[in-house]
Biopython code that builds the backbone (N, CA, C, O; Angstrom):
import numpy as np
from Bio.PDB.StructureBuilder import StructureBuilder

atoms = [
    (1, "UNK", "N", (157.419, 4.781, 225.305)),
    (1, "UNK", "CA", (156.561, 5.543, 224.470)),
    (1, "UNK", "C", (155.303, 5.880, 225.020)),
    (1, "UNK", "O", (154.701, 5.048, 225.699)),
    (2, "UNK", "N", (154.842, 6.991, 224.809)),
    (2, "UNK", "CA", (153.639, 7.501, 225.309)),
    (2, "UNK", "C", (152.477, 6.909, 224.255)),
    (2, "UNK", "O", (152.611, 6.922, 223.031)),
    (3, "UNK", "N", (151.334, 6.397, 224.958)),
    (3, "UNK", "CA", (150.312, 6.129, 224.158)),
    (3, "UNK", "C", (149.185, 7.272, 224.372)),
    (3, "UNK", "O", (148.465, 7.260, 225.370)),
    (4, "UNK", "N", (149.090, 8.197, 223.430)),
    (4, "UNK", "CA", (148.150, 9.307, 223.585)),
    (4, "UNK", "C", (146.735, 8.993, 223.553)),
    (4, "UNK", "O", (146.291, 8.154, 222.770)),
    (5, "UNK", "N", (146.083, 9.567, 224.289)),
    (5, "UNK", "CA", (144.452, 9.363, 224.348)),
    (5, "UNK", "C", (143.949, 10.362, 223.423)),
    (5, "UNK", "O", (144.392, 11.510, 223.385)),
    (6, "UNK", "N", (142.947, 9.888, 222.618)),
    (6, "UNK", "CA", (142.443, 10.779, 221.600)),
    (6, "UNK", "C", (141.528, 11.806, 222.133)),
    (6, "UNK", "O", (141.323, 12.825, 221.474)),
    (7, "UNK", "N", (140.961, 11.615, 223.277)),
    (7, "UNK", "CA", (139.873, 12.560, 223.895)),
    (7, "UNK", "C", (140.417, 13.653, 224.703)),
    (7, "UNK", "O", (139.645, 14.352, 225.358)),
    (8, "UNK", "N", (141.718, 13.867, 224.712)),
    (8, "UNK", "CA", (142.334, 14.996, 225.441)),
    (8, "UNK", "C", (143.611, 15.437, 224.684)),
    (8, "UNK", "O", (144.456, 14.685, 224.198)),
    (9, "UNK", "N", (143.600, 16.833, 224.670)),
    (9, "UNK", "CA", (144.832, 17.387, 223.938)),
    (9, "UNK", "C", (146.271, 16.868, 224.685)),
    (9, "UNK", "O", (146.365, 16.589, 225.880)),
    (10, "UNK", "N", (147.130, 16.822, 223.901)),
    (10, "UNK", "CA", (148.421, 16.211, 224.437)),
    (10, "UNK", "C", (149.048, 17.040, 225.409)),
    (10, "UNK", "O", (149.749, 16.484, 226.254)),
    (11, "UNK", "N", (148.891, 18.499, 225.436)),
    (11, "UNK", "CA", (149.384, 19.309, 226.566)),
    (11, "UNK", "C", (148.693, 18.953, 227.799)),
    (11, "UNK", "O", (149.368, 18.959, 228.828)),
    (12, "UNK", "N", (147.397, 18.628, 227.868)),
    (12, "UNK", "CA", (146.758, 18.288, 229.107)),
    (12, "UNK", "C", (147.222, 16.943, 229.621)),
    (12, "UNK", "O", (147.318, 16.731, 230.829)),
    (13, "UNK", "N", (147.527, 15.988, 228.656)),
    (13, "UNK", "CA", (148.186, 14.610, 229.195)),
    (13, "UNK", "C", (149.397, 14.765, 229.584)),
    (13, "UNK", "O", (149.763, 14.039, 230.508)),
    (14, "UNK", "N", (150.325, 15.692, 229.038)),
    (14, "UNK", "CA", (151.754, 15.824, 229.627)),
    (14, "UNK", "C", (151.575, 16.577, 230.871)),
    (14, "UNK", "O", (152.371, 16.285, 231.763)),
    (15, "UNK", "N", (150.634, 17.557, 231.149)),
    (15, "UNK", "CA", (150.550, 18.127, 232.488)),
    (15, "UNK", "C", (150.067, 17.047, 233.439)),
    (15, "UNK", "O", (150.544, 17.061, 234.574)),
    (16, "UNK", "N", (149.230, 16.165, 233.138)),
    (16, "UNK", "CA", (148.796, 15.125, 234.057)),
    (16, "UNK", "C", (150.021, 14.284, 234.424)),
    (16, "UNK", "O", (150.146, 13.854, 235.571)),
    (17, "UNK", "N", (150.963, 14.031, 233.434)),
    (17, "UNK", "CA", (152.095, 13.167, 233.725)),
    (17, "UNK", "C", (152.964, 13.778, 234.553)),
    (17, "UNK", "O", (153.610, 13.135, 235.380)),
    (18, "UNK", "N", (153.064, 15.078, 234.412)),
    (18, "UNK", "CA", (154.160, 15.854, 235.314)),
    (18, "UNK", "C", (153.540, 15.983, 236.647)),
    (18, "UNK", "O", (154.318, 15.948, 237.600)),
    (19, "UNK", "N", (152.299, 16.123, 236.883)),
    (19, "UNK", "CA", (151.655, 16.227, 238.104)),
    (19, "UNK", "C", (151.725, 14.873, 238.783)),
    (19, "UNK", "O", (151.821, 14.874, 240.010)),
    (20, "UNK", "N", (151.690, 13.803, 238.180)),
    (20, "UNK", "CA", (151.690, 12.560, 238.696)),
    (20, "UNK", "C", (153.180, 12.279, 239.250)),
    (20, "UNK", "O", (153.365, 11.601, 240.261)),
    (21, "UNK", "N", (154.157, 12.819, 238.551)),
    (21, "UNK", "CA", (155.544, 12.739, 238.935)),
    (21, "UNK", "C", (155.779, 13.538, 240.078)),
    (21, "UNK", "O", (156.565, 13.152, 240.943)),
    (22, "UNK", "N", (155.122, 14.710, 240.176)),
    (22, "UNK", "CA", (155.193, 15.590, 241.399)),
    (22, "UNK", "C", (154.760, 14.647, 242.605)),
    (22, "UNK", "O", (155.492, 14.371, 243.555)),
    (23, "UNK", "N", (153.535, 14.223, 242.432)),
    (23, "UNK", "CA", (152.867, 13.458, 243.474)),
    (23, "UNK", "C", (153.639, 12.224, 243.975)),
    (23, "UNK", "O", (153.606, 11.860, 245.150)),
    (24, "UNK", "N", (154.308, 11.630, 243.045)),
    (24, "UNK", "CA", (155.028, 10.353, 243.512)),
    (24, "UNK", "C", (156.498, 10.673, 243.830)),
    (24, "UNK", "O", (157.323, 9.765, 243.930)),
    (25, "UNK", "N", (156.832, 11.997, 243.991)),
    (25, "UNK", "CA", (158.198, 12.330, 244.445)),
    (25, "UNK", "C", (159.178, 12.462, 243.436)),
    (25, "UNK", "O", (160.219, 12.997, 243.815)),
    (26, "UNK", "N", (159.120, 12.104, 242.210)),
    (26, "UNK", "CA", (160.011, 12.193, 241.178)),
    (26, "UNK", "C", (160.554, 13.648, 241.004)),
    (26, "UNK", "O", (161.735, 13.857, 240.725)),
    (27, "UNK", "N", (159.672, 14.605, 241.175)),
    (27, "UNK", "CA", (160.017, 15.942, 241.274)),
    (27, "UNK", "C", (159.513, 16.480, 242.683)),
    (27, "UNK", "O", (158.327, 16.751, 242.867)),
    (28, "UNK", "N", (160.425, 16.609, 243.605)),
    (28, "UNK", "CA", (160.044, 17.182, 244.928)),
    (28, "UNK", "C", (159.961, 18.701, 244.895)),
    (28, "UNK", "O", (160.468, 19.406, 244.022)),
    (29, "UNK", "N", (159.258, 19.127, 245.952)),
    (29, "UNK", "CA", (159.087, 20.606, 246.077)),
    (29, "UNK", "C", (160.463, 21.440, 245.874)),
    (29, "UNK", "O", (161.525, 21.061, 246.370)),
    (30, "UNK", "N", (160.327, 22.670, 245.054)),
    (30, "UNK", "CA", (161.490, 23.433, 244.765)),
    (30, "UNK", "C", (162.481, 22.772, 243.788)),
    (30, "UNK", "O", (163.585, 23.307, 243.689)),
    (31, "UNK", "N", (162.241, 21.749, 243.104)),
    (31, "UNK", "CA", (163.040, 21.057, 242.316)),
    (31, "UNK", "C", (162.764, 21.539, 240.912)),
    (31, "UNK", "O", (161.608, 21.914, 240.720)),
    (32, "UNK", "N", (163.586, 21.600, 239.910)),
    (32, "UNK", "CA", (163.152, 22.168, 238.658)),
    (32, "UNK", "C", (162.402, 20.980, 237.877)),
    (32, "UNK", "O", (162.697, 19.786, 237.929)),
    (33, "UNK", "N", (161.358, 21.581, 237.136)),
    (33, "UNK", "CA", (160.658, 20.702, 236.152)),
    (33, "UNK", "C", (161.516, 20.752, 234.815)),
    (33, "UNK", "O", (162.367, 21.626, 234.652)),
    (34, "UNK", "N", (161.262, 19.805, 233.899)),
    (34, "UNK", "CA", (161.865, 19.806, 232.568)),
    (34, "UNK", "C", (161.579, 21.038, 231.931)),
    (34, "UNK", "O", (160.486, 21.596, 232.033)),
    (35, "UNK", "N", (162.638, 21.525, 231.202)),
    (35, "UNK", "CA", (162.472, 22.851, 230.363)),
    (35, "UNK", "C", (161.572, 22.490, 229.172)),
    (35, "UNK", "O", (161.243, 21.324, 228.954)),
    (36, "UNK", "N", (161.193, 23.498, 228.424)),
    (36, "UNK", "CA", (160.476, 23.296, 227.217)),
    (36, "UNK", "C", (161.213, 22.535, 226.220)),
    (36, "UNK", "O", (160.580, 21.704, 225.569)),
    (37, "UNK", "N", (162.485, 22.696, 225.999)),
    (37, "UNK", "CA", (163.234, 21.829, 225.085)),
    (37, "UNK", "C", (163.267, 20.407, 225.575)),
    (37, "UNK", "O", (163.087, 19.502, 224.760)),
    (38, "UNK", "N", (163.505, 20.116, 226.973)),
    (38, "UNK", "CA", (163.312, 18.709, 227.428)),
    (38, "UNK", "C", (162.097, 17.951, 227.221)),
    (38, "UNK", "O", (162.079, 16.752, 226.941)),
    (39, "UNK", "N", (160.922, 18.809, 227.392)),
    (39, "UNK", "CA", (159.597, 18.255, 227.043)),
    (39, "UNK", "C", (159.344, 17.842, 225.734)),
    (39, "UNK", "O", (158.635, 16.875, 225.456)),
    (40, "UNK", "N", (160.057, 18.743, 224.716)),
    (40, "UNK", "CA", (159.718, 18.535, 223.375)),
    (40, "UNK", "C", (160.562, 17.280, 223.023)),
    (40, "UNK", "O", (160.100, 16.523, 222.169)),
    (41, "UNK", "N", (161.833, 16.967, 223.638)),
    (41, "UNK", "CA", (162.621, 15.877, 223.339)),
    (41, "UNK", "C", (161.954, 14.702, 223.884)),
    (41, "UNK", "O", (161.921, 13.666, 223.219)),
    (42, "UNK", "N", (161.410, 14.774, 225.059)),
    (42, "UNK", "CA", (160.723, 13.621, 225.793)),
    (42, "UNK", "C", (159.422, 13.153, 225.089)),
    (42, "UNK", "O", (159.203, 11.994, 224.734)),
    (43, "UNK", "N", (158.721, 14.043, 224.961)),
    (43, "UNK", "CA", (157.284, 13.780, 224.430)),
    (43, "UNK", "C", (157.015, 13.844, 222.867)),
    (43, "UNK", "O", (155.985, 13.410, 222.352)),
    (44, "UNK", "N", (158.097, 14.457, 222.149)),
    (44, "UNK", "CA", (157.997, 14.541, 220.736)),
    (44, "UNK", "C", (156.799, 15.614, 220.385)),
    (44, "UNK", "O", (156.070, 15.425, 219.411)),
    (45, "UNK", "N", (156.662, 16.655, 221.175)),
    (45, "UNK", "CA", (155.798, 17.667, 220.724)),
    (45, "UNK", "C", (156.366, 18.910, 220.317)),
    (45, "UNK", "O", (157.583, 19.078, 220.395)),
    (46, "UNK", "N", (155.491, 19.924, 219.831)),
    (46, "UNK", "CA", (156.060, 21.150, 219.470)),
    (46, "UNK", "C", (156.325, 21.983, 220.663)),
    (46, "UNK", "O", (155.730, 21.771, 221.719)),
    (47, "UNK", "N", (157.270, 23.000, 220.514)),
    (47, "UNK", "CA", (157.693, 23.790, 221.551)),
    (47, "UNK", "C", (156.571, 24.660, 222.187)),
    (47, "UNK", "O", (156.629, 25.020, 223.363)),
    (48, "UNK", "N", (155.487, 25.000, 221.301)),
    (48, "UNK", "CA", (154.427, 25.761, 221.863)),
    (48, "UNK", "C", (153.518, 24.766, 222.801)),
    (48, "UNK", "O", (152.934, 25.171, 223.807)),
    (49, "UNK", "N", (153.483, 23.581, 222.395)),
    (49, "UNK", "CA", (152.723, 22.624, 223.236)),
    (49, "UNK", "C", (153.634, 22.434, 224.673)),
    (49, "UNK", "O", (153.044, 22.379, 225.752)),
    (50, "UNK", "N", (154.745, 22.362, 224.611)),
    (50, "UNK", "CA", (155.637, 22.250, 225.910)),
    (50, "UNK", "C", (155.468, 23.493, 226.699)),
    (50, "UNK", "O", (155.459, 23.390, 227.926)),
    (51, "UNK", "N", (155.329, 24.685, 226.130)),
    (51, "UNK", "CA", (155.274, 26.052, 226.669)),
    (51, "UNK", "C", (153.892, 25.983, 227.438)),
    (51, "UNK", "O", (153.802, 26.384, 228.598)),
    (52, "UNK", "N", (152.754, 25.427, 226.700)),
    (52, "UNK", "CA", (151.513, 25.531, 227.199)),
    (52, "UNK", "C", (151.474, 24.703, 228.571)),
    (52, "UNK", "O", (150.881, 25.118, 229.567)),
    (53, "UNK", "N", (152.101, 23.607, 228.523)),
    (53, "UNK", "CA", (152.036, 22.617, 229.653)),
    (53, "UNK", "C", (152.624, 23.378, 230.937)),
    (53, "UNK", "O", (152.041, 23.260, 232.015)),
    (54, "UNK", "N", (153.796, 24.167, 230.816)),
    (54, "UNK", "CA", (154.500, 24.752, 232.080)),
    (54, "UNK", "C", (153.679, 25.992, 232.363)),
    (54, "UNK", "O", (153.611, 26.294, 233.554)),
    (55, "UNK", "N", (153.043, 26.772, 231.502)),
    (55, "UNK", "CA", (152.131, 27.734, 231.684)),
    (55, "UNK", "C", (150.950, 27.184, 232.658)),
    (55, "UNK", "O", (150.748, 27.685, 233.764)),
    (56, "UNK", "N", (150.312, 26.272, 232.216)),
    (56, "UNK", "CA", (149.168, 25.646, 232.811)),
    (56, "UNK", "C", (149.566, 25.212, 234.313)),
    (56, "UNK", "O", (148.830, 25.469, 235.265)),
    (57, "UNK", "N", (150.675, 24.597, 234.429)),
    (57, "UNK", "CA", (151.102, 24.098, 235.779)),
    (57, "UNK", "C", (151.319, 25.292, 236.667)),
    (57, "UNK", "O", (150.990, 25.216, 237.850)),
    (58, "UNK", "N", (151.871, 26.434, 236.158)),
    (58, "UNK", "CA", (151.943, 27.634, 236.809)),
    (58, "UNK", "C", (150.625, 28.383, 237.270)),
    (58, "UNK", "O", (150.466, 28.914, 238.369)),
    (59, "UNK", "N", (149.692, 28.330, 236.212)),
    (59, "UNK", "CA", (148.358, 28.675, 236.561)),
    (59, "UNK", "C", (147.596, 28.080, 237.507)),
    (59, "UNK", "O", (146.708, 28.666, 238.127)),
    (60, "UNK", "N", (147.968, 26.684, 237.684)),
    (60, "UNK", "CA", (147.176, 25.820, 238.639)),
    (60, "UNK", "C", (147.941, 26.061, 239.994)),
    (60, "UNK", "O", (147.407, 25.652, 241.025)),
    (61, "UNK", "N", (148.985, 26.607, 240.049)),
    (61, "UNK", "CA", (149.737, 26.755, 241.392)),
    (61, "UNK", "C", (150.545, 25.561, 241.681)),
    (61, "UNK", "O", (150.993, 25.390, 242.815)),
    (62, "UNK", "N", (150.763, 24.718, 240.721)),
    (62, "UNK", "CA", (151.577, 23.366, 240.841)),
    (62, "UNK", "C", (153.042, 23.805, 240.816)),
    (62, "UNK", "O", (153.885, 23.220, 241.496)),
    (63, "UNK", "N", (153.366, 24.949, 239.941)),
    (63, "UNK", "CA", (154.714, 25.275, 239.646)),
    (63, "UNK", "C", (154.820, 26.943, 239.644)),
    (63, "UNK", "O", (153.895, 27.745, 239.512)),
    (64, "UNK", "N", (156.094, 27.179, 239.812)),
    (64, "UNK", "CA", (156.355, 28.746, 239.766)),
    (64, "UNK", "C", (157.644, 28.731, 238.862)),
    (64, "UNK", "O", (158.409, 27.778, 238.720)),
    (65, "UNK", "N", (157.738, 30.052, 238.243)),
    (65, "UNK", "CA", (158.866, 30.207, 237.437)),
    (65, "UNK", "C", (159.847, 31.231, 238.087)),
    (65, "UNK", "O", (159.444, 32.140, 238.813)),
    (66, "UNK", "N", (161.034, 31.048, 237.809)),
    (66, "UNK", "CA", (162.131, 31.872, 238.196)),
    (66, "UNK", "C", (162.834, 32.409, 237.036)),
    (66, "UNK", "O", (163.489, 31.591, 236.390)),
    (67, "UNK", "N", (162.828, 33.634, 236.640)),
    (67, "UNK", "CA", (163.252, 34.319, 235.492)),
    (67, "UNK", "C", (164.778, 33.916, 235.315)),
    (67, "UNK", "O", (165.648, 34.210, 236.135)),
    (68, "UNK", "N", (164.988, 33.218, 234.163)),
    (68, "UNK", "CA", (166.375, 32.925, 233.736)),
    (68, "UNK", "C", (166.725, 31.590, 234.368)),
    (68, "UNK", "O", (167.747, 31.043, 233.953)),
    (69, "UNK", "N", (166.070, 31.040, 235.242)),
    (69, "UNK", "CA", (166.323, 29.638, 235.735)),
    (69, "UNK", "C", (165.398, 28.546, 235.300)),
    (69, "UNK", "O", (165.875, 27.443, 235.032)),
    (70, "UNK", "N", (164.158, 28.759, 235.211)),
    (70, "UNK", "CA", (163.225, 27.899, 234.861)),
    (70, "UNK", "C", (161.873, 27.770, 235.645)),
    (70, "UNK", "O", (161.412, 28.640, 236.384)),
    (71, "UNK", "N", (161.327, 26.591, 235.382)),
    (71, "UNK", "CA", (159.927, 26.332, 236.393)),
    (71, "UNK", "C", (160.248, 25.333, 237.274)),
    (71, "UNK", "O", (160.939, 24.379, 236.918)),
    (72, "UNK", "N", (159.768, 25.466, 238.518)),
    (72, "UNK", "CA", (160.084, 24.780, 239.661)),
    (72, "UNK", "C", (158.760, 24.208, 240.360)),
    (72, "UNK", "O", (157.686, 24.770, 240.147)),
    (73, "UNK", "N", (158.833, 23.228, 241.090)),
    (73, "UNK", "CA", (157.603, 22.509, 241.823)),
    (73, "UNK", "C", (157.309, 23.572, 243.017)),
    (73, "UNK", "O", (158.186, 24.057, 243.732)),
    (74, "UNK", "N", (156.080, 23.816, 243.096)),
    (74, "UNK", "CA", (155.520, 24.590, 244.083)),
    (74, "UNK", "C", (155.181, 23.912, 245.354)),
    (74, "UNK", "O", (154.544, 22.866, 245.226)),
    (75, "UNK", "N", (155.476, 24.293, 246.554)),
    (75, "UNK", "CA", (154.855, 23.730, 247.661)),
    (75, "UNK", "C", (153.407, 23.573, 247.531)),
    (75, "UNK", "O", (152.754, 24.457, 246.977)),
    (76, "UNK", "N", (152.791, 22.406, 248.047)),
    (76, "UNK", "CA", (151.359, 22.294, 248.155)),
    (76, "UNK", "C", (150.690, 23.454, 248.870)),
    (76, "UNK", "O", (151.259, 23.913, 249.861)),
    (77, "UNK", "N", (149.641, 23.927, 248.501)),
    (77, "UNK", "CA", (148.828, 24.864, 249.193)),
    (77, "UNK", "C", (148.184, 24.277, 250.488)),
    (77, "UNK", "O", (147.728, 23.135, 250.420)),
    (78, "UNK", "N", (148.116, 24.933, 251.601)),
    (78, "UNK", "CA", (147.701, 24.200, 252.790)),
    (78, "UNK", "C", (145.933, 24.135, 252.652)),
    (78, "UNK", "O", (145.289, 25.112, 252.271)),
    (79, "UNK", "N", (145.425, 23.078, 252.955)),
    (79, "UNK", "CA", (144.027, 22.953, 252.875)),
    (79, "UNK", "C", (143.327, 23.695, 253.918)),
    (79, "UNK", "O", (143.718, 23.615, 255.082)),
    (80, "UNK", "N", (142.328, 24.407, 253.593)),
    (80, "UNK", "CA", (141.442, 25.143, 254.538)),
    (80, "UNK", "C", (140.831, 24.300, 255.628)),
    (80, "UNK", "O", (140.227, 23.264, 255.351)),
    (81, "UNK", "N", (140.997, 24.774, 256.997)),
    (81, "UNK", "CA", (140.531, 23.983, 257.849)),
    (81, "UNK", "C", (139.066, 24.347, 258.422)),
    (81, "UNK", "O", (138.863, 25.546, 258.611)),
    (82, "UNK", "N", (138.186, 23.585, 258.671)),
    (82, "UNK", "CA", (136.919, 24.023, 258.962)),
    (82, "UNK", "C", (136.868, 24.276, 260.538)),
    (82, "UNK", "O", (137.481, 23.517, 261.288)),
    (83, "UNK", "N", (136.245, 25.182, 260.953)),
    (83, "UNK", "CA", (136.278, 25.452, 262.485)),
    (83, "UNK", "C", (134.809, 25.021, 263.043)),
    (83, "UNK", "O", (134.547, 25.129, 264.241)),
]
sb = StructureBuilder()
sb.init_structure("model")
sb.init_model(0)
sb.init_chain("A")
sb.init_seg("    ")
for serial, (resi, resn, name, xyz) in enumerate(atoms, 1):
    if name == "N":
        sb.init_residue(resn, " ", resi, " ")
    sb.init_atom(name, np.array(xyz, "f"), 0.0, 1.0, " ", f" {name:<3s}", serial, name[0])
structure = sb.get_structure()
């Protein structure tokens, strides 16, 4: 059971959870992230909230979408090197 923080929207908290799962290898690069429906089931949130989570992860470059297949974990962006 999730203990929601009162100082952050649920979609932000769910995005943080998914990013932590990506970081710990639960969701490796190019693996599918949970669908909107799966997020609704796991976290007990509205579909719009689940959609917002996936949109935000795509906007942040953490994930990418493949039409008709879902949302997948993106490869980490290379860090710029200083010369």
